[in-house]
TINU-177320 format. One record per residue: x, y, z of N, C-alpha, C in turn; residue in one letter. Coordinates in steps of 0.02 Angstrom, whole numbers. Layout:
> X  Y  Z  X  Y  Z  X  Y  Z  a
...
! end
This chain:
> -1048  329  1  -1000  352  51  -936  376  17  m
> -913  434  36  -851  460  9  -793  437  52  k
> -741  409  19  -683  383  54  -621  419  29  i
> -582  445  75  -518  476  57  -462  426  69  l
> -425  410  17  -369  364  22  -304  402  24  g
> -257  378  65  -192  410  74  -137  358  69  v
> -88  371  26  -29  327  24  34  368  27  d
> 78  351  74  144  383  80  195  331  102  s
> 186  270  78  226  214  103  294  206  69  s
> 307  246  17  371  240  -19  389  309  -46  a
> 430  311  -98  451  374  -127  392  413  -155  k
> 348  378  -190  288  411  -217  238  425  -162  s
> 191  469  -177  137  484  -130  75  501  -170  a
> 17  485  -142  -44  500  -178  -103  507  -131  s
> -153  545  -155  -215  556  -119  -271  542  -169  i
> -324  509  -148  -380  495  -193  -446  500  -155  a
> -497  519  -191  -565  521  -164  -608  476  -208  l
> -642  427  -176  -686  382  -213  -755  385  -182  i
> -805  366  -222  -874  362  -198  -911  311  -240  e
> -944  264  -207  -984  213  -241  -945  177  -296  d
> -883  160  -280  -842  121  -327  -812  161  -383  g
> -818  227  -383  -790  269  -436  -737  316  -407  e
> -685  328  -446  -633  376  -426  -658  445  -445  i
> -666  489  -396  -687  557  -409  -626  601  -424  l
> -571  588  -390  -510  628  -400  -451  590  -372  s
> -393  596  -405  -332  565  -379  -273  608  -397  e
> -230  618  -349  -169  658  -358  -110  614  -340  f
> -64  605  -388  -5  562  -380  58  601  -393  f
> 108  592  -351  171  627  -361  228  579  -345  i
> 282  584  -385  338  537  -376  403  574  -393  n
> 417  626  -354  475  668  -367  525  670  -310  v
> 512  631  -258  561  626  -204  555  679  -150  g
> 506  724  -154  497  772  -100  472  737  -38  l
> 485  765  20  462  733  82  386  736  85  t
> 357  684  113  284  680  115  254  734  160  h
> 292  758  207  267  813  249  256  876  207  s
> 291  881  150  283  938  105  224  929  58  q
> 212  869  37  166  857  -19  96  835  -1  t
> 88  797  53  23  765  67  -32  815  80  l
> -21  862  126  -74  909  144  -97  951  84  a
> -51  979  43  -74  1015  -17  -113  970  -65  p
> -94  907  -71  -131  862  -116  -201  849  -90  m
> -208  842  -24  -275  833  5  -318  894  -12  v
> -290  953  -3  -328  1015  -17  -350  1017  -90  k
> -305  1000  -135  -322  1001  -206  -377  952  -223  n
> -373  892  -196  -424  841  -210  -492  863  -183  v
> -493  889  -122  -556  910  -92  -584  972  -128  l
> -541  1020  -143  -565  1081  -176  -593  1066  -246  d
> -559  1022  -282  -579  1007  -351  -642  964  -355  n
> -663  936  -299  -725  897  -297  -778  929  -253  t
> -765  991  -232  -812  1027  -188  -832  985  -127  n
> -781  956  -96  -792  912  -38  -760  942  24  t
> -795  938  80  -768  959  144  -747  898  184  n
> -700  907  230  -678  851  272  -737  819  309  l
> -784  860  331  -841  834  369  -887  791  326  k
> -880  796  259  -922  757  214  -897  685  204  d
> -836  672  227  -806  606  215  -834  554  262  l
> -845  494  235  -872  440  276  -818  394  303  g
> -758  397  273  -704  351  293  -637  378  268  l
> -586  370  310  -517  381  290  -483  313  285  f
> -449  301  229  -410  240  220  -338  259  207  a
> -291  229  244  -221  247  237  -178  184  236  v
> -128  183  193  -81  127  193  -38  134  256  s
> -42  84  299  -8  89  364  51  43  371  f
> 74  15  315  133  -26  314  120  -92  277  g
> 173  -125  257  244  -106  266  264  -50  219  p
> 325  -25  230  351  28  188  399  72  226  g
> 407  132  201  452  181  232  427  198  302  s
> 471  191  352  451  205  420  427  277  427  f
> 465  324  400  447  394  405  384  409  365  t
> 381  384  304  323  397  261  259  372  292  g
> 261  312  320  201  283  350  178  324  409  i
> 225  345  450  207  386  509  175  452  488  r
> 202  482  434  173  545  411  102  535  386  i
> 91  483  346  24  470  320  -26  455  374  g
> -7  413  421  -53  395  476  -67  457  519  v
> -17  497  533  -26  556  574  -73  606  540  s
> -65  614  474  -108  659  436  -181  637  441  l
> -193  573  431  -262  547  434  -291  556  504  v
> -252  541  555  -277  550  623  -297  623  636  k
> -256  669  611  -270  739  621  -332  762  585  g
> -346  734  526  -406  752  487  -469  720  514  m
> -462  659  541  -520  621  562  -546  639  631  a
> -501  656  676  -520  666  746  -572  721  757  m
> -566  779  724  -615  832  738  -687  813  722  p
> -697  766  675  -764  747  654  -782  676  674  f
> -739  644  713  -749  573  732  -761  529  671  d
> -727  544  617  -735  505  556  -701  437  563  t
> -734  383  544  -703  316  548  -641  312  504  p
> -594  270  525  -531  260  488  -519  186  478  c
> -474  171  432  -451  102  424  -379  104  398  i
> -336  64  428  -269  54  404  -268  -4  355  g
> -234  4  299  -234  -46  246  -162  -69  233  v
> -153  -134  226  -88  -161  206  -68  -131  139  s
> -8  -103  136  16  -76  73  17  -129  19  t
> 37  -190  36  42  -244  -12  -27  -265  -37  l
> -75  -269  9  -144  -287  -10  -173  -234  -57  y
> -160  -171  -43  -187  -118  -85  -162  -123  -157  s
> -98  -144  -165  -70  -148  -232  -103  -202  -274  m
> -131  -253  -243  -167  -304  -281  -227  -273  -317  a
> -255  -219  -290  -312  -187  -322  -292  -150  -385  f
> -227  -138  -395  -204  -108  -458  -217  -155  -517  n
> -220  -220  -502  -224  -271  -555  -288  -312  -550  l
> -341  -280  -529  -404  -315  -515  -434  -348  -577  l
> -416  -325  -636  -444  -354  -697  -404  -412  -724  n
> -350  -430  -690  -309  -485  -712  -336  -553  -688  e
> -315  -605  -720  -326  -674  -696  -256  -703  -686  n
> -230  -693  -626  -159  -707  -614  -143  -711  -540  a
> -83  -735  -527  -55  -730  -460  -17  -664  -457  v
> -37  -622  -411  -6  -557  -404  44  -559  -346  v
> 105  -543  -361  159  -543  -311  178  -471  -296  c
> 153  -445  -240  167  -377  -220  234  -375  -183  a
> 279  -333  -207  346  -331  -178  370  -259  -171  v
> 398  -244  -113  429  -180  -99  501  -192  -77  m
> 546  -152  -102  617  -161  -85  627  -147  -10  d
> 646  -198  27  659  -191  99  733  -186  115  a
> 774  -185  63  847  -183  69  871  -245  107  r
> 935  -247  123  964  -305  159  947  -370  123  c
> 946  -368  55  932  -427  14  863  -457  28  n
> 816  -416  48  748  -439  61  697  -394  26  q
> 636  -420  20  580  -379  -3  523  -389  47  v
> 482  -337  55  419  -346  89  372  -376  37  y
> 336  -428  56  299  -465  5  235  -495  32  n
> 186  -500  -12  127  -542  -2  104  -565  -70  a
> 74  -624  -72  52  -653  -136  -24  -660  -134  i
> -55  -643  -191  -128  -644  -197  -148  -679  -262  f
> -205  -712  -260  -234  -740  -321  -293  -697  -341  d
> -294  -675  -404  -349  -634  -429  -386  -673  -483  i
> -452  -678  -475  -494  -711  -524  -563  -679  -522  k
> -588  -662  -581  -655  -633  -588  -664  -572  -543  d
> -612  -532  -539  -617  -470  -500  -615  -479  -425  g
> -599  -539  -402  -596  -552  -330  -525  -570  -309  k
> -505  -547  -250  -437  -556  -225  -438  -607  -168  i
> -395  -656  -174  -386  -705  -119  -314  -699  -95  q
> -305  -685  -31  -238  -682  -3  -210  -752  5  r
> -148  -763  -19  -116  -828  -15  -61  -830  38  l
> -34  -773  56  17  -770  109  4  -708  152  t
> 32  -710  210  31  -651  253  83  -601  227  k
> 80  -540  251  134  -492  237  196  -515  273  d
> 253  -513  239  314  -536  270  374  -503  238  r
> 431  -506  271  495  -488  241  529  -553  222  a
> 550  -559  159  575  -623  134  631  -610  83  i
> 678  -656  78  731  -649  29  702  -665  -40  s
> 732  -636  -92  709  -649  -160  717  -723  -177  i
> 770  -753  -154  782  -825  -167  725  -866  -138  v
> 707  -854  -76  653  -892  -45  586  -877  -77  d
> 577  -816  -100  514  -799  -134  508  -839  -199  l
> 560  -843  -237  557  -881  -300  546  -955  -288  y
> 571  -981  -233  558  -1052  -216  484  -1065  -209  k
> 447  -1015  -184  374  -1022  -177  339  -1012  -244  e
> 361  -962  -282  326  -943  -343  329  -998  -397  l
> 381  -1038  -397  388  -1088  -450  334  -1142  -447  k
> 297  -1146  -392  244  -1196  -386  177  -1173  -414  f
> 171  -1109  -432  108  -1084  -458  103  -1098  -533  f
> 44  -1121  -554  34  -1137  -625  12  -1075  -664  q
> -22  -1029  -633  -44  -968  -667  14  -921  -677  k
> 5  -874  -722  57  -823  -732  63  -782  -669  k
> 123  -759  -656  138  -718  -597  153  -646  -621  v
> 122  -597  -588  134  -527  -605  164  -493  -544  i
> 223  -463  -554  254  -425  -500  228  -353  -501  f
> 212  -328  -442  189  -259  -435  222  -229  -373  v
> 237  -164  -376  269  -132  -320  337  -103  -339  g
> 367  -65  -293  432  -34  -310  488  -86  -312  d
> 475  -147  -289  524  -201  -294  510  -247  -353  g
> 462  -229  -396  442  -273  -451  498  -285  -501  a
> 532  -231  -521  585  -239  -570  643  -279  -541  e
> 658  -268  -478  711  -305  -445  698  -380  -449  l
> 637  -401  -436  619  -472  -438  612  -498  -510  c
> 581  -458  -552  568  -479  -621  633  -493  -659  y
> 685  -455  -645  749  -464  -680  782  -531  -665  n
> 758  -565  -614  787  -630  -596  745  -689  -621  k
> 691  -675  -659  644  -728  -677  677  -783  -719  k
> 724  -764  -764  755  -814  -807  799  -862  -768  n
> 823  -840  -710  864  -884  -669  823  -941  -639  d
> 756  -931  -637  713  -981  -605  660  -1009  -652  y
> 665  -991  -717  619  -1017  -768  546  -1007  -746  n
> 530  -946  -728  464  -930  -702  423  -894  -756  l
> 359  -912  -760  311  -879  -805  289  -814  -772  n
> 332  -764  -775  321  -703  -737  319  -642  -782  a
> 280  -594  -761  272  -530  -796  279  -474  -745  y
> 286  -414  -770  290  -356  -727  233  -309  -743  i
> 202  -281  -693  146  -236  -704  169  -175  -744  a
> 126  -149  -787  145  -89  -825  159  -31  -777  p
> 200  15  -799  222  69  -754  163  108  -725  k
> 110  116  -763  52  154  -739  16  120  -681  s
> 29  55  -672  -5  16  -620  44  -14  -570  l
> 108  2  -577  159  -34  -539  166  -10  -467  r
> 158  54  -455  171  81  -389  107  87  -348  l
> 116  101  -284  60  110  -239  17  169  -262  q
> -49  162  -255  -95  215  -274  -147  224  -220  r
> -163  287  -205  -212  301  -153  -281  276  -170  a
> -299  275  -235  -364  249  -254  -371  175  -235  s
> -317  137  -245  -318  66  -226  -321  58  -150  s
> -288  104  -114  -293  104  -41  -366  115  -20  v
> -399  162  -53  -469  176  -37  -514  116  -51  a
> -506  85  -110  -546  26  -126  -532  -32  -78  f
> -469  -42  -63  -451  -95  -16  -479  -80  53  a
> -476  -17  73  -503  3  138  -577  -11  143  g
> -613  2  90  -685  -12  90  -698  -87  100  y
> -659  -128  65  -667  -201  72  -653  -224  144  n
> -601  -196  174  -583  -215  243  -639  -195  291  v
> -666  -135  281  -718  -110  326  -782  -152  319  v
> -799  -172  258  -858  -214  249  -852  -280  287  v
> -791  -308  289  -780  -372  323  -770  -364  398  k
> -732  -313  418  -710  -310  488  -730  -246  524  n
> -758  -198  489  -776  -135  522  -718  -86  525  g
> -735  -24  538  -684  29  542  -662  39  614  a
> -615  84  624  -590  100  691  -591  176  700  i
> -581  198  761  -575  269  774  -504  293  760  g
> -497  358  750  -431  385  735  -381  372  790  a
> -404  370  852  -358  359  909  -329  289  909  d
> -361  243  874  -336  173  871  -293  159  810  s
> -286  208  766  -248  198  705  -173  205  718  l
> -136  151  705  -63  152  716  -28  118  657  i
> 35  135  644  72  103  590  83  29  603  p
> 95  -7  549  109  -79  553  178  -91  522  f
> 225  -115  563  293  -127  539  308  -201  541  y
> 342  -225  488  361  -295  485  426  -309  521  l
> 467  -257  529  529  -265  564  549  -199  594  r
> 593  -197  643  614  -134  675  649  -89  625  p
> 647  -24  637  682  23  595  758  14  603  s
> 797  43  557  870  38  562  895  68  627  q
> 866  125  647  887  156  710  874  110  769  a
> 817  76  769  801  30  824  848  -29  824  e
> 865  -54  763  911  -111  759  980  -92  784  r
> 1003  -32  765  1069  -10  787  1071  1  862  e
> 1016  27  890  1013  38  963  1015  -29  999  l
> 981  -79  971  981  -146  1003  1051  -176  1001  k
> 1087  -167  944  1154  -193  939  1200  -162  991  l
> 1193  -96  1000  1234  -61  1049  1220  -84  1120  k
> 1156  -97  1135  1137  -117  1202  1159  -188  1217  s
> 1171  -228  1164  1192  -297  1174  1268  -304  1181  n
> 1304  -250  1169  1378  -253  1173  1401  -250  1246  k
! end
């Protein structure tokens, strides 16, 4: 089965096509252009370079949060638009869960972190052993201080991954933590990992139709928070 993975959850964006556990093509860009400019051309390049048509795809996998509110909406909307004409199954994948697949060959506690601002990170913790991922926490928004209070109890080495990895790693000496940071080539979100994660989710829980695919937010957007503050005055 051919799976098209889409990630637009942060500054970087990527598209990947996988089949039978192999990456056929992946396009990654991290130059700050808006995802509405970059995603569709990347999809075309990936499909053209692999002689694949949209109707040939068996599944669309997209990172549906947490992350950039605008980026997530663009990625989900793109997938819905591509999937609906052919009734192709879809799956939304946790951005944090997908990043654990970047480090599938490690034997470690993987701490996926994205900068959520306001002195918080979006975070989930996973244990990886023998190529298998076990989720240890739900996706959440958490302060770095509270995150370190949890991490100090793990005996295995901890690897930070995500666009918040450096932010957290730089504080490791303050907490005497056996922590490492993922190499730059594996640190950010990747569409291939979204595709692999999507396949795992579908095997366990099944896919959904494009009409049921919606973003997943851990907290309201800044605009929504400001509107709520105004309404409470």
